[in-house]
Structures are given as structure tokens and as C-alpha cells.
N, C-alpha and C positions, 0 to 999 in steps of 0.2 A: 504494500500500500504506500502510495506517495504521500509524503508529508513535507511541511515547510519548516525551516530552521526557526527556532524561537530565540529571539535576542532579548535579554533581560537587562534593563538599565536602571540604575539607582545612584544618582550623584547630585552634588550640591549646586553645580553650575551648568548652564547649557553646554559649554564647551566640554566639560567632563562627561556629560551624558552622551554627547556625540562621540567622544573618544572611546567610551565603552562599547557603543554600537559599532563603530568602525573596526575596532579590534576583533570583536566577535564575528563579524560578517565579512572580514577582510577578503577571503577567497571569493565569495559571491559578488562582492562589490567589484573586484578586479575582473571577474568573469563578465559582469554586466557592462563594464567599460569596453571590453574587447568586443562584446556583442554589438554595442552601438557603433563602434568604429566600423565593423563589417557592414552593419545596416546602412549607415550613411555613405559608405563607399559604394554601395549598390544603388542607393536611391537619391542621393543629394548631389547638387552641382557645386557644393561647397566642400573644401577639404577639411580634415579634422581640426587643424589649427584655426580655420575660419569659424567653424562651429563652436569651438571653445571660446573664441573671442566674443561671439554673439551671446553665449550663455553668461559669460563674465559681465557683459554690459548691463545685466539685471541687478548686479550687486549694489550699486549706489542707491537705487530706489529701495531695496530691501533693508539696507543699512539705516535709511531714514525712517522706515515705517515699522520694522520688526527686527531690531538688531539682535535680540536674544535668540531668535530662530536662525539667523545667519550664523551666530556663534555655534549653535548645535551642528550646522552643516560643516563649519570649519573643523569642529571636533571629529566628525565622521571622516573627513579627508585625512586628518592627522592620524587617527586610529588605524585606518586602512593603508596608510603610507602611500597615498596617491595625491596627485595634484588637485588643488581646490577647483581649478577650471574644469577638471573631469567630473568632480562631484556636482558642479553647477550644470554640466551637460545632462547628467542623470536627472537632476531636479527640474530641469527645463525641457525635458524631452517632450512633454505635452505641447508646449509652445513651438518647439523646433519641428515637430512632426505634424503640425496642423495642416500643412500645405504639401501634398494632399492629405486626406485623413480617412481612415477606415472607421466604421461604426465601433463603438465600445460600450458594452454594458447594458444591463437591465436592472432597475432598482425598484423597490417598493417599500411602503410603510403599511403595517397592519396594526390598527389601533384597537382599543378594548372592545368597542361595539361590534367589530368584525371577527374577533378571535374567540377561542374557547377560554373560559375562565378569566375573561377581561385582561388578557396579556397584551403587551406592546412589543412589536418586532420591527427591526430594520433589516432589509434584505437586499442582497446584490449578487448577480452573476457578473464577474469581471471578465470581459472579453478583450483580448489583445493578441499579440503574436505568440505563436507556440514557443518561440525561442526564448521567452523570458521566464517560463515556468520554473526552471531550475534555479533562477536567481531571485525568487520571491522569498521574503522573510516576514515573520510575525514579530512585531516590536512591542514589548511591554515596558512602560516607563513609569517610574515613581519619582515625583518631583518633591522638593523640600517642603512645600506647603501641604503635602499629603495627597495631592491630586495623582490619581492613577489613570493611565491611558493604555489601551491596547488597540493595535491596528495592524493593517496589512500594507505592504509596499514592496517595490522593487529594491533590492539591496543597494544601499547608498543614497536612496531617496529618504526624505522625511516621511513620516506616516501619512499615507494617502487617505485612509478612511478607517473608521473604527468608532470607539466610544470611550467615555471617561467616567470617573467615579462620581461626578456631579450629575450623571444621567443624561448627558448630551451625546448624541450619535450623529455621524455624518457619513453618507455615501455619495458618489458622484457619477455622472455620465458625461461623455464627450458630447459637445454641441459645436456646430460650425454655422456661423451666421454670415450674411452678406457684408457685415461690417468688420469681420475679423481681419486683422492686419499683423504685420511683423513689428509693430511698434512695441513700446515697453509698458509693462504692467507688472503686478505682483504675480510671479509664477504660481500656478495653482497648488503645487506641493507645499510651498511656503505658507500660502493662505490656509490650506487645510490643516497643517500642523498647528497654526495659531488658533484656529477655530476649536481644535480639540483640547485647548486649555480653558475653554469657556465654562462658566459656572451655571449659565442658564441658556435655554434655547433662544431667548431674545437677544442676549449678548452675542451669541454665535450668528444669529440672523443679521445683526447690525454690522458685524465684521464682513460678512459676505456681500451685503448690499452696498457698502461704502468703499470697497476695495477698488483701487485703480486697476483696469484690465484692458488688454488689447485683443484678447480672444475670448470666445464664449465658453461657458461651462455650465452644466446643470448640477445643482447641489441639493440633496435631500437631507433635511434636518429632522431628527426625531428625538423626543425626550421621554424620560421614564414616567412623566406625568400623563403620557398618552396624547401628547401634542405632536404635530408634524406640519412642516411646510416645505414645499419644493420651490427652488429659486432657479428660474431660467435666466441666467445672467449673460449679457452681451456687452460689447464695448460702449454702447450708448444708453444702457439702462438695464433693468431687470423686471421680470414679471413673476408673480407668485401664483402657485397652485396650492389650493387648500384641499383637505380630504373630503371625499364624498363617500358615504356609506362606510366611513372609517378606513378608507383605503386611498393610497396614492400609488400609481405605477408610472414609470417613465422609462423611455429608451433614448434614442439619439436624435430627436427632432424637437423643434419648438412646437408646443401645443397651444399656447396662448396666442402668439402672433406667428402664424405659420408662414407669413410672407418673409420672415427673417431667415428661413431655412436655406442653407447652401448644400445640404445633403438630402437624399431621398428620405421619405417617411417610412419608418420601420413599423411592422405589425406587432412587435414584441410587447409593447406596453398594453395595447388593447387585448392581446391574447392573454397576458398574465392577469389583467383585471377580470376577464371573463372566467378564468379558472378559479380565481379567489372568490368571486361572487357565488360560485357553485356551492361553497361551504361557508357562506357568510354567517357570522355568529358562532361558528364552531371551528374556525381555522386553527390548526395546531402546527407545531414545528414540523412534524412528520408530513403533514399535507403541504406545507411550504416547500419542503425538500422535493416532494413529488412534482410540484408545479415547476420548480427550477430545473427539472430534468426533461421538460417538455420539448419535443422535436418538431411540432407542427410548424409549417412554413420553412422548413429546411431549404437552403442554408441560412435563412434569416430567422432561425429558431431561438427560443430563450436559452436553451442549452446548445452551444455552438461547437461545431467540429470543422476541421480544415476542409475546405471545398475547392479552392482555386488552385488546381494542379499546375497552373502556369508559373506559380511562385515557388521558391524553395520552401521546404516544410517549415523552417524556422520563422518565415514571414507570413505564413497562413494564419488566418484568424481562428481562435479557439477560445472557449471559456477556460481561462487560466486558474480561476478560483471561484468558489462560492462562499458567501458570507451570510450568516443569520445571527443578529444580535438579539439576545433575550435580556431585556432590561430588568425584569424582576429577579431573575437568577444571577444577573451580572456575568453572563457567559457569552462569549463569541464563538459560534460554531463555524468552523472553517473547513472547506473541502479543497484539496489540492487537485487542480485540473477539473474537467467537466464533471458536474455532480452525478451524471448517470453512470460514470465509471469509477467514482471514488467514494469515500466515506467522510462524513462530517465529524470533526473532532472538536470537542468543547474545550475552550481555553478560558480560565477564570480570570476576571479582572482583578 
């Protein structure tokens, strides 16, 4: 059974936390850097030095807005004994690879009115290139103020999504709008890491709505109190999606303002919503797992498998991980690879 490496971090300063992370995940971080070198050599008109220069250009804005998160990234670089510019490439890969961009991910929130025994869940199938699966890590952080965070990410990146001991959870989907550009904004990995320090869903929402951005991203916030909001953010604004029937589902297209879409509309969000409604009021973790294994509309299915044989296997789209956050039990259930082929393992916050 495939599993992901667990990186456990507990230190007094952001740099020291990054240092611990970098040391534990050194091999996977270095493998991830080599993977992106190969990917960009195959897909980009920029050489590796130019790509590093572009990633480094984000540092000044990050330094002004969230210096403590930048310090954590510097610690990761030091711990892994790699160049900070290369860590910046890993953490800016979303921005770098936006042009062009494949679909990524299906997310949902299941709130008390829709679930069995009034539970709250945050759910995601993370779709990306098959080549990154071996370089994914689970990161568990304990901060000096007692905040605990657990999440999933590519080794060398800050936590991409997960939840914290204040009961705030975040999952994300790729979006591409007609306004996306190669200008500067807060890279999404830095923003997500900052959000996961939030003490309330409203604080997290404020961070997401007010961040400077040059590319679009969809961000689903869920709290242990049974609240949820989905934010379709783009360079010129953001639209909110609130739960209906205690549910929110999302894929990789704008729902509120569809004229913003620069990608085709995916059927995955409506398919997941219809599956969840079949068990409305009695949705369990086991049923969610079943839904996330769904293959209808293949290759545009909720559970994705490599389909484009014209691409090298490492570049084909696949569900690289499945996530289910159980806020009541404070457990993050994680499946390595497509849920139909793997097993969810529970990790305690």
C-alpha cells in the first residue's frame, strides 16, 4: 500500500520549523526539484535559470506582507541544503505552470444538515501529474502558541491544504480566468500557509479576499462550527459561494461568473453534488470515500486516471491524493494516489 512521508515539526521560530521540515524531507525535496527541471525543459520556453529568477521576483512582495512565512521557506531551503531560488520555484509552481494549465481537483464541504450525526467534513481529490506522487508529504506543525496544523503538499512547498486546531480547514482548486497574467501577487502556497494559522473562518476569509493576486484560484473554507464558504478569486475580485442543502462542491471552473472562464467547464462538481444528495442527511465518511472513487464521465471523472497517451506517464493527469477532514474527531484521512486503488489512513491533528 502506498503511503506518504509524515514530516513532524515543532520549533520556536518559523525558520527553525522550516529547517526541521527541510531536513526530514531532504530527499523528496531534491527529487521534486529535479522533476520540475525535467518538466520545464519539456514544456517551457524559459531555461531553469530564467524560471528561478521569475520565482525569486515574488520574494519582495512576500517579505512585505508575510515575512514569517518567507522565513519558514528559507528554513526549508537550508534544511534540505538547496538553493532558496529552487524552493521558490516549488512554491510558485502554480503561478509558473498556469500558462497553459490542466484541470486540478474536486472539492466539497459536507455540513451537519447533510451528514449522518451532524458531522462536518472537508473533502478533496487532488489531481495533478502522476510524476509528483512520490514527492508528496504530510506536514504536521506545532507552533509556540499551541496552534497545531496538519496538511498535504509537494515536498519543499509550504502546506497547501489541511486544517488546524482552531477548527479552520482549507482546500483549493485551480481556476484560470481571462484576467490571469504573469504579473506579481502572493503565490498561492504562501497564502494558504498563512490562512492555516487563522483562529476563525472569518479571519481566514479576510486573508483570502484581500490578498494581492495575478492569477485565479478557488479556495474552500470550512470550520468545525459547521460553516463553509467557497471563494472564486481572480485578479480583479472574488465571488462567494455559500452552501445549499448543507453542501458545496467545486471543480475547475467559475460558477458565479462563468464569463470569466478560460478553461472548459468540468462535470465533476455537479456529478459529486448529485451523488451526495442521494444520501442527504445521512452522509458518512464511508459514503464520501465511495463518491470520490466515482469514474463517470471518464477521463473527466472525480477519480482521475492517466488518459492522454501522447504525454509521458509522469505528465499525465491523475488523482495524486484524496483528503477527508473530520473536524469532530480532528482527523485527516489521506489516500495516496487514486482513492479507488488505495486506502485512506487517518492522521490525528
